[in-house]
py3Dmol code that shows the C-alpha trace and the ligand (Angstrom):
import py3Dmol

protein = """\
ATOM      1  CA  UNK A   1     -12.606 -15.331 -15.504  1.00  0.00           C
ATOM      2  CA  UNK A   2     -11.240 -15.109 -11.942  1.00  0.00           C
ATOM      3  CA  UNK A   3      -8.470 -12.605 -11.437  1.00  0.00           C
ATOM      4  CA  UNK A   4      -5.266 -14.763 -11.238  1.00  0.00           C
ATOM      5  CA  UNK A   5      -3.829 -12.835  -8.368  1.00  0.00           C
ATOM      6  CA  UNK A   6      -6.938 -13.355  -6.298  1.00  0.00           C
ATOM      7  CA  UNK A   7      -7.073 -17.092  -7.278  1.00  0.00           C
ATOM      8  CA  UNK A   8      -3.545 -17.474  -6.197  1.00  0.00           C
ATOM      9  CA  UNK A   9      -4.271 -15.780  -2.832  1.00  0.00           C
ATOM     10  CA  UNK A  10      -7.289 -18.074  -2.349  1.00  0.00           C
ATOM     11  CA  UNK A  11      -5.045 -21.067  -3.151  1.00  0.00           C
ATOM     12  CA  UNK A  12      -2.448 -19.876  -0.577  1.00  0.00           C
ATOM     13  CA  UNK A  13      -5.120 -19.402   2.134  1.00  0.00           C
ATOM     14  CA  UNK A  14      -6.458 -22.863   1.315  1.00  0.00           C
ATOM     15  CA  UNK A  15      -3.020 -24.318   1.570  1.00  0.00           C
ATOM     16  CA  UNK A  16      -2.499 -22.834   4.978  1.00  0.00           C
ATOM     17  CA  UNK A  17      -5.866 -24.263   6.162  1.00  0.00           C
ATOM     18  CA  UNK A  18      -5.081 -27.699   4.882  1.00  0.00           C
ATOM     19  CA  UNK A  19      -2.110 -27.781   7.356  1.00  0.00           C
ATOM     20  CA  UNK A  20      -4.597 -27.506  10.253  1.00  0.00           C
ATOM     21  CA  UNK A  21      -6.193 -30.802   9.327  1.00  0.00           C
ATOM     22  CA  UNK A  22      -5.103 -33.719  11.551  1.00  0.00           C
ATOM     23  CA  UNK A  23      -5.739 -37.484  11.012  1.00  0.00           C
ATOM     24  CA  UNK A  24      -9.092 -38.568  12.464  1.00  0.00           C
ATOM     25  CA  UNK A  25     -10.662 -35.058  12.345  1.00  0.00           C
ATOM     26  CA  UNK A  26     -14.266 -34.515  11.616  1.00  0.00           C
ATOM     27  CA  UNK A  27     -14.458 -31.571   9.121  1.00  0.00           C
ATOM     28  CA  UNK A  28     -17.058 -29.236   7.636  1.00  0.00           C
ATOM     29  CA  UNK A  29     -16.480 -28.331   3.991  1.00  0.00           C
ATOM     30  CA  UNK A  30     -17.474 -24.923   2.947  1.00  0.00           C
ATOM     31  CA  UNK A  31     -18.877 -23.752  -0.449  1.00  0.00           C
ATOM     32  CA  UNK A  32     -17.403 -21.341  -2.975  1.00  0.00           C
ATOM     33  CA  UNK A  33     -14.350 -20.906  -5.088  1.00  0.00           C
ATOM     34  CA  UNK A  34     -12.027 -20.498  -1.972  1.00  0.00           C
ATOM     35  CA  UNK A  35     -13.522 -23.588  -0.210  1.00  0.00           C
ATOM     36  CA  UNK A  36     -13.193 -25.526  -3.566  1.00  0.00           C
ATOM     37  CA  UNK A  37      -9.425 -24.869  -3.495  1.00  0.00           C
ATOM     38  CA  UNK A  38      -9.300 -26.257   0.009  1.00  0.00           C
ATOM     39  CA  UNK A  39     -11.253 -29.327  -0.993  1.00  0.00           C
ATOM     40  CA  UNK A  40      -8.869 -30.031  -3.880  1.00  0.00           C
ATOM     41  CA  UNK A  41      -5.952 -29.934  -1.629  1.00  0.00           C
ATOM     42  CA  UNK A  42      -7.668 -31.979   1.026  1.00  0.00           C
ATOM     43  CA  UNK A  43      -8.400 -34.508  -1.688  1.00  0.00           C
ATOM     44  CA  UNK A  44      -4.843 -34.919  -2.431  1.00  0.00           C
ATOM     45  CA  UNK A  45      -4.035 -35.579   1.217  1.00  0.00           C
ATOM     46  CA  UNK A  46      -6.846 -38.100   1.485  1.00  0.00           C
ATOM     47  CA  UNK A  47      -5.419 -39.859  -1.643  1.00  0.00           C
ATOM     48  CA  UNK A  48      -2.106 -40.129   0.201  1.00  0.00           C
ATOM     49  CA  UNK A  49      -3.952 -41.828   3.078  1.00  0.00           C
ATOM     50  CA  UNK A  50      -5.195 -39.130   5.386  1.00  0.00           C
ATOM     51  CA  UNK A  51      -8.151 -40.394   7.460  1.00  0.00           C
ATOM     52  CA  UNK A  52     -10.970 -37.820   7.864  1.00  0.00           C
ATOM     53  CA  UNK A  53     -14.767 -37.729   7.677  1.00  0.00           C
ATOM     54  CA  UNK A  54     -16.467 -34.651   6.332  1.00  0.00           C
ATOM     55  CA  UNK A  55     -19.839 -32.957   6.046  1.00  0.00           C
ATOM     56  CA  UNK A  56     -20.370 -30.909   2.948  1.00  0.00           C
ATOM     57  CA  UNK A  57     -22.361 -27.530   2.999  1.00  0.00           C
ATOM     58  CA  UNK A  58     -23.845 -27.897  -0.522  1.00  0.00           C
ATOM     59  CA  UNK A  59     -24.508 -30.280  -3.261  1.00  0.00           C
ATOM     60  CA  UNK A  60     -21.717 -28.601  -5.239  1.00  0.00           C
ATOM     61  CA  UNK A  61     -19.288 -29.302  -2.455  1.00  0.00           C
ATOM     62  CA  UNK A  62     -20.631 -32.848  -2.040  1.00  0.00           C
ATOM     63  CA  UNK A  63     -20.008 -33.588  -5.698  1.00  0.00           C
ATOM     64  CA  UNK A  64     -16.506 -32.198  -5.630  1.00  0.00           C
ATOM     65  CA  UNK A  65     -15.537 -34.056  -2.497  1.00  0.00           C
ATOM     66  CA  UNK A  66     -17.045 -37.271  -3.614  1.00  0.00           C
ATOM     67  CA  UNK A  67     -15.247 -37.119  -6.939  1.00  0.00           C
ATOM     68  CA  UNK A  68     -11.928 -36.749  -4.932  1.00  0.00           C
ATOM     69  CA  UNK A  69     -12.743 -39.735  -2.722  1.00  0.00           C
ATOM     70  CA  UNK A  70     -13.224 -37.678   0.460  1.00  0.00           C
ATOM     71  CA  UNK A  71     -15.387 -39.658   2.850  1.00  0.00           C
ATOM     72  CA  UNK A  72     -18.604 -37.864   3.557  1.00  0.00           C
ATOM     73  CA  UNK A  73     -21.525 -37.918   6.016  1.00  0.00           C
ATOM     74  CA  UNK A  74     -24.514 -35.779   6.706  1.00  0.00           C
ATOM     75  CA  UNK A  75     -24.215 -35.839  10.552  1.00  0.00           C
ATOM     76  CA  UNK A  76     -25.521 -39.521  10.553  1.00  0.00           C
ATOM     77  CA  UNK A  77     -22.481 -40.847  12.329  1.00  0.00           C
ATOM     78  CA  UNK A  78     -21.345 -37.738  14.279  1.00  0.00           C
ATOM     79  CA  UNK A  79     -22.833 -34.936  16.256  1.00  0.00           C
ATOM     80  CA  UNK A  80     -19.963 -32.594  16.418  1.00  0.00           C
ATOM     81  CA  UNK A  81     -17.299 -31.397  13.988  1.00  0.00           C
ATOM     82  CA  UNK A  82     -13.631 -30.467  14.925  1.00  0.00           C
ATOM     83  CA  UNK A  83     -13.120 -27.948  12.199  1.00  0.00           C
ATOM     84  CA  UNK A  84     -15.007 -26.197   9.397  1.00  0.00           C
ATOM     85  CA  UNK A  85     -13.190 -24.520   6.627  1.00  0.00           C
ATOM     86  CA  UNK A  86     -15.277 -22.150   4.557  1.00  0.00           C
ATOM     87  CA  UNK A  87     -14.968 -18.972   2.657  1.00  0.00           C
ATOM     88  CA  UNK A  88     -16.838 -15.642   3.229  1.00  0.00           C
ATOM     89  CA  UNK A  89     -18.067 -12.566   1.179  1.00  0.00           C
ATOM     90  CA  UNK A  90     -16.966 -10.139   3.949  1.00  0.00           C
ATOM     91  CA  UNK A  91     -15.402 -10.242   7.434  1.00  0.00           C
ATOM     92  CA  UNK A  92     -14.996  -7.428   9.813  1.00  0.00           C
ATOM     93  CA  UNK A  93     -12.481  -6.795  12.744  1.00  0.00           C
ATOM     94  CA  UNK A  94     -14.821  -8.821  15.158  1.00  0.00           C
ATOM     95  CA  UNK A  95     -14.765 -11.756  12.736  1.00  0.00           C
ATOM     96  CA  UNK A  96     -18.422 -11.227  12.000  1.00  0.00           C
ATOM     97  CA  UNK A  97     -19.142 -12.472   8.422  1.00  0.00           C
ATOM     98  CA  UNK A  98     -21.482 -11.949   5.507  1.00  0.00           C
ATOM     99  CA  UNK A  99     -21.936 -15.287   3.772  1.00  0.00           C
ATOM    100  CA  UNK A 100     -24.227 -16.679   1.111  1.00  0.00           C
ATOM    101  CA  UNK A 101     -22.778 -15.379  -2.139  1.00  0.00           C
ATOM    102  CA  UNK A 102     -22.668 -18.954  -3.332  1.00  0.00           C
ATOM    103  CA  UNK A 103     -26.239 -19.561  -2.023  1.00  0.00           C
ATOM    104  CA  UNK A 104     -25.346 -22.044   0.608  1.00  0.00           C
ATOM    105  CA  UNK A 105     -25.585 -20.087   3.677  1.00  0.00           C
ATOM    106  CA  UNK A 106     -28.124 -22.231   5.530  1.00  0.00           C
ATOM    107  CA  UNK A 107     -26.225 -25.402   5.391  1.00  0.00           C
ATOM    108  CA  UNK A 108     -23.062 -23.436   6.038  1.00  0.00           C
ATOM    109  CA  UNK A 109     -24.467 -22.012   9.230  1.00  0.00           C
ATOM    110  CA  UNK A 110     -25.640 -25.343  10.538  1.00  0.00           C
ATOM    111  CA  UNK A 111     -22.299 -26.982   9.774  1.00  0.00           C
ATOM    112  CA  UNK A 112     -20.287 -23.933  11.364  1.00  0.00           C
ATOM    113  CA  UNK A 113     -22.509 -24.023  14.352  1.00  0.00           C
ATOM    114  CA  UNK A 114     -21.801 -27.785  14.906  1.00  0.00           C
ATOM    115  CA  UNK A 115     -18.113 -27.209  14.797  1.00  0.00           C
ATOM    116  CA  UNK A 116     -15.617 -26.485  17.529  1.00  0.00           C
ATOM    117  CA  UNK A 117     -13.710 -24.228  15.235  1.00  0.00           C
ATOM    118  CA  UNK A 118     -14.591 -22.411  12.035  1.00  0.00           C
ATOM    119  CA  UNK A 119     -11.657 -21.099  10.101  1.00  0.00           C
ATOM    120  CA  UNK A 120     -12.490 -18.736   7.245  1.00  0.00           C
ATOM    121  CA  UNK A 121     -10.198 -18.619   4.285  1.00  0.00           C
ATOM    122  CA  UNK A 122     -10.214 -15.418   2.141  1.00  0.00           C
ATOM    123  CA  UNK A 123      -8.254 -13.124  -0.064  1.00  0.00           C
ATOM    124  CA  UNK A 124      -7.692  -9.561   1.184  1.00  0.00           C
ATOM    125  CA  UNK A 125     -10.668  -8.176  -0.779  1.00  0.00           C
ATOM    126  CA  UNK A 126     -13.039  -9.654   1.862  1.00  0.00           C
ATOM    127  CA  UNK A 127     -11.731  -7.623   4.740  1.00  0.00           C
ATOM    128  CA  UNK A 128     -14.007  -4.681   5.686  1.00  0.00           C
ATOM    129  CA  UNK A 129     -14.287  -2.315   8.689  1.00  0.00           C
ATOM    130  CA  UNK A 130     -18.163  -2.286   8.226  1.00  0.00           C
ATOM    131  CA  UNK A 131     -20.200  -5.164   6.908  1.00  0.00           C
ATOM    132  CA  UNK A 132     -22.681  -4.549   4.150  1.00  0.00           C
ATOM    133  CA  UNK A 133     -20.959  -3.549   0.784  1.00  0.00           C
ATOM    134  CA  UNK A 134     -21.646  -7.027  -0.298  1.00  0.00           C
ATOM    135  CA  UNK A 135     -25.339  -7.434  -0.546  1.00  0.00           C
ATOM    136  CA  UNK A 136     -26.476  -9.526   2.442  1.00  0.00           C
ATOM    137  CA  UNK A 137     -28.026 -12.807   1.186  1.00  0.00           C
ATOM    138  CA  UNK A 138     -31.063 -14.186   3.079  1.00  0.00           C
ATOM    139  CA  UNK A 139     -32.662 -17.539   2.398  1.00  0.00           C
ATOM    140  CA  UNK A 140     -36.434 -17.177   2.537  1.00  0.00           C
ATOM    141  CA  UNK A 141     -39.445 -19.537   2.268  1.00  0.00           C
ATOM    142  CA  UNK A 142     -41.177 -19.453  -1.155  1.00  0.00           C
ATOM    143  CA  UNK A 143     -44.546 -19.092   0.599  1.00  0.00           C
ATOM    144  CA  UNK A 144     -45.077 -15.352   1.662  1.00  0.00           C
ATOM    145  CA  UNK A 145     -41.952 -14.142  -0.076  1.00  0.00           C
ATOM    146  CA  UNK A 146     -43.351 -10.570  -0.578  1.00  0.00           C
ATOM    147  CA  UNK A 147     -44.484 -10.259   3.040  1.00  0.00           C
ATOM    148  CA  UNK A 148     -41.011 -11.522   4.001  1.00  0.00           C
ATOM    149  CA  UNK A 149     -39.266  -8.930   1.845  1.00  0.00           C
ATOM    150  CA  UNK A 150     -41.303  -6.221   3.576  1.00  0.00           C
ATOM    151  CA  UNK A 151     -40.564  -7.541   6.942  1.00  0.00           C
ATOM    152  CA  UNK A 152     -36.817  -7.628   6.087  1.00  0.00           C
ATOM    153  CA  UNK A 153     -37.042  -3.875   4.958  1.00  0.00           C
ATOM    154  CA  UNK A 154     -38.784  -3.045   8.133  1.00  0.00           C
ATOM    155  CA  UNK A 155     -36.278  -4.835  10.418  1.00  0.00           C
ATOM    156  CA  UNK A 156     -33.356  -3.166   8.554  1.00  0.00           C
ATOM    157  CA  UNK A 157     -34.849   0.256   8.810  1.00  0.00           C
ATOM    158  CA  UNK A 158     -35.112  -0.220  12.668  1.00  0.00           C
ATOM    159  CA  UNK A 159     -31.370  -0.754  12.699  1.00  0.00           C
ATOM    160  CA  UNK A 160     -30.568   2.222  10.393  1.00  0.00           C
ATOM    161  CA  UNK A 161     -30.230   0.244   7.284  1.00  0.00           C
ATOM    162  CA  UNK A 162     -31.917   0.852   4.004  1.00  0.00           C
ATOM    163  CA  UNK A 163     -31.664  -0.546   0.474  1.00  0.00           C
ATOM    164  CA  UNK A 164     -33.352  -2.868  -2.027  1.00  0.00           C
ATOM    165  CA  UNK A 165     -34.208  -6.410  -1.044  1.00  0.00           C
ATOM    166  CA  UNK A 166     -33.854  -8.109  -4.317  1.00  0.00           C
ATOM    167  CA  UNK A 167     -34.811 -11.727  -5.283  1.00  0.00           C
ATOM    168  CA  UNK A 168     -31.762 -13.550  -6.660  1.00  0.00           C
ATOM    169  CA  UNK A 169     -31.912 -14.770 -10.234  1.00  0.00           C
ATOM    170  CA  UNK A 170     -29.843 -17.288 -12.072  1.00  0.00           C
ATOM    171  CA  UNK A 171     -27.848 -16.174 -15.101  1.00  0.00           C
ATOM    172  CA  UNK A 172     -30.690 -17.150 -17.302  1.00  0.00           C
ATOM    173  CA  UNK A 173     -33.142 -14.967 -15.332  1.00  0.00           C
ATOM    174  CA  UNK A 174     -34.912 -17.769 -13.430  1.00  0.00           C
ATOM    175  CA  UNK A 175     -35.507 -17.512  -9.718  1.00  0.00           C
ATOM    176  CA  UNK A 176     -32.517 -18.841  -7.875  1.00  0.00           C
ATOM    177  CA  UNK A 177     -33.604 -21.931  -5.839  1.00  0.00           C
ATOM    178  CA  UNK A 178     -31.242 -23.156  -3.058  1.00  0.00           C
ATOM    179  CA  UNK A 179     -30.321 -26.729  -2.412  1.00  0.00           C
ATOM    180  CA  UNK A 180     -33.003 -26.674   0.195  1.00  0.00           C
ATOM    181  CA  UNK A 181     -35.837 -25.689  -2.350  1.00  0.00           C
ATOM    182  CA  UNK A 182     -36.044 -22.067  -1.070  1.00  0.00           C
ATOM    183  CA  UNK A 183     -35.628 -18.669  -2.542  1.00  0.00           C
ATOM    184  CA  UNK A 184     -32.817 -16.190  -1.739  1.00  0.00           C
ATOM    185  CA  UNK A 185     -32.861 -12.452  -1.634  1.00  0.00           C
ATOM    186  CA  UNK A 186     -29.908 -10.135  -1.534  1.00  0.00           C
ATOM    187  CA  UNK A 187     -30.104  -6.980   0.589  1.00  0.00           C
ATOM    188  CA  UNK A 188     -28.149  -3.902  -0.826  1.00  0.00           C
ATOM    189  CA  UNK A 189     -27.647  -2.170   2.546  1.00  0.00           C
ATOM    190  CA  UNK A 190     -24.275  -0.978   1.759  1.00  0.00           C
ATOM    191  CA  UNK A 191     -23.365  -0.541   5.541  1.00  0.00           C
ATOM    192  CA  UNK A 192     -24.735  -2.579   8.287  1.00  0.00           C
ATOM    193  CA  UNK A 193     -23.940  -0.359  11.328  1.00  0.00           C
ATOM    194  CA  UNK A 194     -25.498  -2.851  13.989  1.00  0.00           C
ATOM    195  CA  UNK A 195     -24.903  -6.342  12.656  1.00  0.00           C
ATOM    196  CA  UNK A 196     -25.839  -8.020  15.887  1.00  0.00           C
ATOM    197  CA  UNK A 197     -29.044  -6.139  16.305  1.00  0.00           C
ATOM    198  CA  UNK A 198     -30.004  -6.744  12.630  1.00  0.00           C
ATOM    199  CA  UNK A 199     -29.173 -10.514  12.900  1.00  0.00           C
ATOM    200  CA  UNK A 200     -31.469 -10.853  15.902  1.00  0.00           C
ATOM    201  CA  UNK A 201     -34.361  -9.023  14.230  1.00  0.00           C
ATOM    202  CA  UNK A 202     -33.977 -11.040  10.997  1.00  0.00           C
ATOM    203  CA  UNK A 203     -33.945 -14.281  12.955  1.00  0.00           C
ATOM    204  CA  UNK A 204     -37.334 -13.344  14.369  1.00  0.00           C
ATOM    205  CA  UNK A 205     -39.062 -13.137  10.958  1.00  0.00           C
ATOM    206  CA  UNK A 206     -40.900 -16.291  10.314  1.00  0.00           C
ATOM    207  CA  UNK A 207     -40.398 -16.417   6.460  1.00  0.00           C
ATOM    208  CA  UNK A 208     -36.752 -16.120   6.875  1.00  0.00           C
ATOM    209  CA  UNK A 209     -35.045 -19.649   6.766  1.00  0.00           C
ATOM    210  CA  UNK A 210     -31.687 -18.184   7.668  1.00  0.00           C
ATOM    211  CA  UNK A 211     -29.658 -15.031   7.041  1.00  0.00           C
ATOM    212  CA  UNK A 212     -26.079 -14.584   5.908  1.00  0.00           C
ATOM    213  CA  UNK A 213     -24.828 -12.629   9.069  1.00  0.00           C
ATOM    214  CA  UNK A 214     -22.583 -15.135  10.766  1.00  0.00           C
ATOM    215  CA  UNK A 215     -21.995 -13.789  14.216  1.00  0.00           C
ATOM    216  CA  UNK A 216     -19.795 -15.430  16.902  1.00  0.00           C
ATOM    217  CA  UNK A 217     -19.158 -18.390  14.597  1.00  0.00           C
ATOM    218  CA  UNK A 218     -15.787 -17.840  13.020  1.00  0.00           C
ATOM    219  CA  UNK A 219     -12.870 -18.622  15.358  1.00  0.00           C
ATOM    220  CA  UNK A 220     -10.188 -17.446  12.974  1.00  0.00           C
ATOM    221  CA  UNK A 221      -9.622 -15.990   9.497  1.00  0.00           C
ATOM    222  CA  UNK A 222      -6.706 -16.780   7.332  1.00  0.00           C
ATOM    223  CA  UNK A 223      -6.329 -13.978   4.763  1.00  0.00           C
ATOM    224  CA  UNK A 224      -3.926 -14.195   1.891  1.00  0.00           C
ATOM    225  CA  UNK A 225      -2.573 -10.692   0.847  1.00  0.00           C
ATOM    226  CA  UNK A 226      -0.575 -10.030  -2.375  1.00  0.00           C
ATOM    227  CA  UNK A 227       2.410 -11.761  -0.873  1.00  0.00           C
ATOM    228  CA  UNK A 228       1.792 -12.613   2.784  1.00  0.00           C
ATOM    229  CA  UNK A 229      -0.619 -14.452   4.869  1.00  0.00           C
ATOM    230  CA  UNK A 230      -2.394 -12.940   7.856  1.00  0.00           C
ATOM    231  CA  UNK A 231      -4.263 -14.709  10.643  1.00  0.00           C
ATOM    232  CA  UNK A 232      -7.026 -13.156  12.754  1.00  0.00           C
ATOM    233  CA  UNK A 233      -8.675 -14.749  15.730  1.00  0.00           C
ATOM    234  CA  UNK A 234      -7.424 -17.933  17.310  1.00  0.00           C
ATOM    235  CA  UNK A 235      -5.920 -20.856  15.364  1.00  0.00           C
ATOM    236  CA  UNK A 236      -5.479 -24.004  17.291  1.00  0.00           C
TER     237      UNK A 236
END
"""
ligand_1 = """\
14
5RP
C -21.250 -19.574 -0.298
C -20.447 -18.569 0.559
C -18.951 -18.434 0.114
O -18.204 -18.787 1.154
C -18.733 -16.989 -0.235
O -19.648 -16.547 -1.224
C -17.313 -16.715 -0.769
O -17.151 -17.349 -1.955
P -15.791 -17.322 -2.817
O -14.777 -18.153 -1.976
O -16.115 -17.992 -4.126
O -15.313 -15.933 -2.957
O -20.841 -18.020 1.572
O -22.536 -19.458 0.146
"""
view = py3Dmol.view(width=600, height=400)
view.addModel(protein, "pdb")
view.setStyle({"model": 0}, {"cartoon": {"style": "trace"}})
view.addModel(ligand_1, "xyz")
view.setStyle({"model": 1}, {"stick": {}})
view.zoomTo()
view.show()
């Protein structure tokens, strides 16, 4: 079960983020337990009459939002979003993120990239000085998976990282399949000293669909500590 203090911190960060939502906004909805808290609170405002249109970043998020009556689209009617609210597995002082713990990183990156603002909501456990303690998730094509794993290890080595590149499994031991029908690997690098360089090298590997380093995407982080809220970056 989730630690009740962390759960409460996630709820407070989500509550602060809901206040940023204005009538008529086009929103990106993230994935994970923190984003789910935001979606619950957003659903309550929609039930009171708030007019928004949202793009979900996973089938899980789509189902939650639809059940709450939140209007959804998959970019059919819009080309740009005003604001995306999402969680993260880690963020550093430059607001670089590791994402993908929930397996939704590709759609999360597409949605964040289409947004004027990406506000990350977290509890304090996600703040790090160096990314990488959380194993870096990478979505990979099923075809050529072993070659891609080797290419990832080589790219990592070139940036001073080392560690196992482990295919993700479900709780019942099956290969984890993303909403897009791909595999995921988790890279136990422990410390990513040069995230920008690693991100560029990973992006150049053909078998990688997308990696979980989000660089230059988050415009702000709302972090809930034990009692207080701290904002990093720029909140409009
Ligand atoms: C999903 C993600 C999540 O945002 C990340 O894993 C954080 O999840 P949580 O809010 O449950 O801690 O990247 O792909």
